[in-house]
N, C-alpha and C positions, 0 to 999 in steps of 0.2 A: 548642298550637293545631294542628289538623290541616288541611292544605291539599290539596284534591283537584284533580288536573290534568284539565281538560276538553279532549278532543281537538279540538273545534271552535273553540277559542280559539287565537289566534296567540301568538307568543312574548311579545308585549305584551298583557296581558289586556284592554286597552281596545278591542281590535278582534277581530272574528271571523276565522277563517281565510279564509272566502269573500271578506270585504271586502278583506283584504290581497291575495289573489289578483287580485281585480277591479282594484284600484288599481295593483298591480304590473304586470299585463299591459297596462294602459292606458299606463303610464309607458314601456313598451318602444317605443311608436310616437309618443308625444307628449311635450312638455316638461312639467316639474313645474308650471309656471304654468298651462299649458293644462288639465291634469288637475285642479288645484285649482279653477279657475274652473268647469269642467264639473261637478264633483262638489260644488261649494259648500263647499270645505274651505280652510283656511289652507295656504299652500305649505309651511310647516314641517311640518305634519301629513303632507302627501303625501310629503315628502322622507323623513320617518321611517318611514312605511309602506313606501316603495320600498326602503329599506335592509333592513327585515324581509323583503320579498319576495326581494331579491337574496341575502340570507343563506340563505334556504330553498332557493333555486336552487343555491347553492354546496354546501350540505349534500347535496342530492339527487345532484349531479354527483360528489361524493366527491373525494378528494385526487388531484391529477394524478400519473399514473404514465406519463410519455411514453416512447415508444420512437423517435419521430421528432420533431425539434424544428426550427422555423424561427426565425431570429434576424434582427432588423431594428432600425433605429433610428427614433425620431420626434423632430422638433424641438419644443422647448418654448420658447414665446415668441419674441420677436425675437432676432436675432443667431444665434450658432452654439452654442446650448445643446441638447444631445441626451440622450436616455435610451434605454436598450435595452429592447426588447420581445421576449420569448421565447414562442412559441406551440407548443402540441401539434398537430402536423400531422394526426394520426389523428383526434382528437376535435374538431379545428377550433375551438380556443379559446386565448386568451391565458392563460398560466399564471405569468408573471412580468414585472414592469415595474420597472426600477431602474437603478442606476449613476449616475455623475455626468457621463459623457461616453461616447464611443464606443471606449474603450481596452480592452485585454485585461484590465486590472485590474478594470474595471467588469464585464466578462463573467464574470470569476472570482467575483464576488459571487453570481451566479446559481448556479454549481456549488457554492459553499459553502452555499447555502441549501437544497440538497436532500440527502437521505440517500445514503450511498455505494451502497447496493443499487439505488436508482432511477437514480443516476448511471451505474452499470455497465450498466443496461438500455437506455440510449440508443444506438441503432444507426445513426441518420442525423441529420446536422445540415446544414441548408440555411441559408446566409448571403448576405445582400445588403448588404455593408458595404464 
């Protein structure tokens, strides 16, 4: 069986590329429920389409190769539970979210997740911890 790839289809062949872009762009400024109501779709469908859109955006952006990073923490839920967020300051986007707290060991998880050559290219680190 031969299968032909059609450029106008999204990664999920049930949707066209234009439809995925339209729904994804709309999800950038509205909630999934609002987009579902506006486009007369089930919210699960909108959520899946938004995931396709976000994956395409990540593919277009390419892998992060930061030279300047910003490190901050965010609170997760009530109490004192934190995660670390690392952002590429040049491209102005988050590139890593993780750890179990605000410790050096959690920050080491970020450095362990990137290749040595990318790690060596980081020239500036800004922290607010």
